[in-house]
C-alpha positions, 0 to 999 in steps of 0.5 A: 512463508513470506514476510506478513504486514497489517495495515493500520487502517484495519485498526482506525480507533485502536491506539499506536500502542494497540496497533503494535501489540496486536501484529507483535502478539500475533506473530506478523512481521511488520505493519504499513503505518498510512500517514493519514492516520498517523495525523489524524489520530494524532499519534507521537512520533516519540511513542512510536520510537519507544513502540519500535524498540518494544515490539521489533516489528518492520514497518513502512509509511503509505503516503497520504492519498485521500483528497489528493490527486498528483495528476490534477488539472488543477494547479493548486490541488496539485501542488498541496498533493505534492506537499503531503505526500512530501510530509509522509516522507518526512514521516518515514524519515523522522520514524526511521522508516525507508520505504513509502507507498504512493498513490499515483495521481488520476484524471479530473475529468475523464477525456478531458484534453489536459496532460494528465500523464505530464502533470503526473510525471512532473510531481513525481519528479518532485516527490521522487527528489524529496525522497532521494535527499532523505535516503526514501524509497519511494513505492508506487502502487498499481490502482484499479481499473474505475473511471478516473484513474490511468495508471492501472497497470505495470506497462502504463507505469512505464509509459508515465514514468518513462526514464524514472521507472527504475529510480521507483519501487512498485506496490501490486495490490492484488483487490486492484487486478481484475483476476488473479492471472493478472496478478500472477503476470505481473509478477511473473514479469515485473518481480524485481520491480515489486516491492510489496504486495497488498492482499485483500479480497474483492466482490465484483466491483466492492474491493478491499473486502476481507481475505476470506469474504470475496471472489479469490481463492485465496486458499490457492492464491496466496502461497502462489503469490507467497513464492516470489518472497515478497512482504505481503500486507493485510489491507482493508479498514475498520474503524469499529474498535474490536479488532476483529476483521483484523484478528479474522484476517491474520487468522485465516492466512496463518492457518492456510500457511500452517496447513500448506495451502489449499487441502484436496 
């Protein structure tokens, strides 16, 4: 069974200790801690270090991404976006974590005559320089196919990154794929470049639904994804405070692997 992580955003209103406790007691391998979550909730780095010793989980950081755009037409927004990603890298370094997930930028106005790919590449160069100095890996996430997004496949990622492509690792997000086949084809061709898989379901254009609610047949798909041996991060957002969505996701995926996949 592949390593299973939990995204901290499924426990948005929980304390840092509650997040650690739930992940560990549920038998998970780790968590992806969103930097925006950490900063917004006022979590303490010292508490994270203590909890890491108490609950031996693997962790990585998801960079701040909300309200940011590394490819913005506006130079000030672009610069601040780079600054916020650097803050996330710094957080990972201070917490002793070695990977940060980063969303590539998007178009400011679809179809506008702006060199968005060039803007993004310059931002990525600056981010990569910061990360390499601190010994932190950057995992660029393949985005969903919606207006303004243009880094929506590994081929698009290669085009944007150019000679920098091998300097990054990559995050495949299942909900950002238009089909299970797209996800599996990407893994078949690029598994050596991918550091982890974000897993959630989707209902049509509604992304990041619980694993047990959506268009994907997860009983069939999850074992196929797990066969690549990459960490799989259960994603979603839940601010209700009762942890029910997180617990149901965990129960669902553990039941699948305990039963050996889809039953005939």
